[in-house]
C-alpha positions as CSV (number, residue, x, y, z in Angstrom):
1,M,49.9,5.8,0.5
2,P,53.2,3.9,0.7
3,K,56.6,5.5,0.8
4,V,58.0,6.1,-2.7
5,Q,61.8,6.3,-3.1
6,M,63.6,7.2,-6.2
7,Y,67.4,7.0,-6.7
8,T,68.4,9.6,-9.3
9,T,71.2,11.8,-10.7
10,T,71.0,15.4,-11.6
11,I,71.7,14.8,-15.4
12,C,69.3,11.9,-16.0
13,P,66.5,12.6,-18.4
14,Y,64.6,9.4,-17.4
15,C,64.8,10.6,-13.8
16,V,63.1,13.9,-14.8
17,R,60.4,11.9,-16.6
18,A,59.8,9.6,-13.7
19,K,59.5,12.6,-11.3
20,Y,57.1,14.3,-13.6
21,L,54.9,11.2,-13.9
22,L,54.7,10.9,-10.1
23,E,54.1,14.6,-9.6
24,R,51.4,14.7,-12.2
25,K,49.6,11.9,-10.2
26,G,50.1,13.8,-6.9
27,V,52.5,11.3,-5.5
28,S,55.1,12.5,-3.1
29,Y,58.5,10.7,-3.2
30,E,61.9,10.8,-1.6
31,E,64.6,11.6,-4.1
32,I,68.0,10.1,-3.3
33,L,70.7,11.7,-5.4
34,I,73.6,9.4,-6.0
35,D,75.8,11.7,-8.1
36,S,78.5,12.0,-5.5
37,D,77.1,9.9,-2.7
38,Y,78.8,6.6,-3.3
39,K,77.3,5.1,-0.1
40,Q,73.8,5.7,-1.5
41,M,74.9,4.4,-4.9
42,R,76.0,1.1,-3.3
43,I,72.8,0.9,-1.4
44,M,70.8,1.4,-4.6
45,M,72.8,-1.3,-6.4
46,Q,72.3,-3.7,-3.5
47,R,68.6,-3.1,-3.3
48,S,67.9,-3.2,-7.1
49,S,70.7,-5.3,-8.5
50,R,71.0,-2.5,-11.1
51,H,73.4,0.3,-11.7
52,T,71.3,2.6,-13.8
53,V,69.0,5.4,-12.7
54,P,66.3,6.0,-11.9
55,Q,65.6,3.1,-9.6
56,I,62.1,3.4,-8.1
57,F,60.7,1.7,-5.0
58,I,57.1,1.8,-3.9
59,G,57.1,0.5,-0.3
60,D,59.3,-2.6,-0.5
61,H,58.4,-3.3,-4.1
62,H,61.2,-2.6,-6.6
63,V,59.4,-1.1,-9.7
64,G,62.6,-0.6,-11.7
65,G,63.3,2.4,-13.9
66,Y,61.2,4.9,-15.8
67,D,60.2,2.5,-18.5
68,E,58.7,0.1,-16.0
69,L,57.0,2.9,-14.1
70,A,55.5,4.2,-17.3
71,R,54.4,0.7,-18.4
72,L,52.6,0.3,-15.0
73,E,50.8,3.6,-15.6
74,A,49.8,2.7,-19.2
75,Q,48.5,-0.7,-18.1
76,G,46.4,1.0,-15.3
77,R,48.3,-0.9,-12.6
78,L,50.3,1.9,-11.0
79,D,47.4,3.3,-8.9
80,A,46.7,-0.2,-7.5
81,L,50.3,-0.7,-6.6
82,L,50.4,2.7,-4.9
83,A,47.3,1.9,-2.9
84,A,48.2,-1.7,-2.0
85,A,51.9,-1.5,-1.1
86,S,52.8,-1.3,2.5
87,P,54.6,1.8,3.8
């Protein structure tokens, strides 16, 4: 399974939803808190071209936020992305 990274903050309800969706599927992920880590915040913005959280990466693929993650799951495409992405 590819490496899953998620940039989050401690007060973000969409981050909680994204974590729950991944945990429900048995997917482990690396959580990168950006609340007070401005270096990681800049890295997230550079990687995603976005400034909102969560920002989710599966391997090198930028999924986007919770809405995009949930849409992939609803379309039945998330499992394939998890299986196909390179670590």
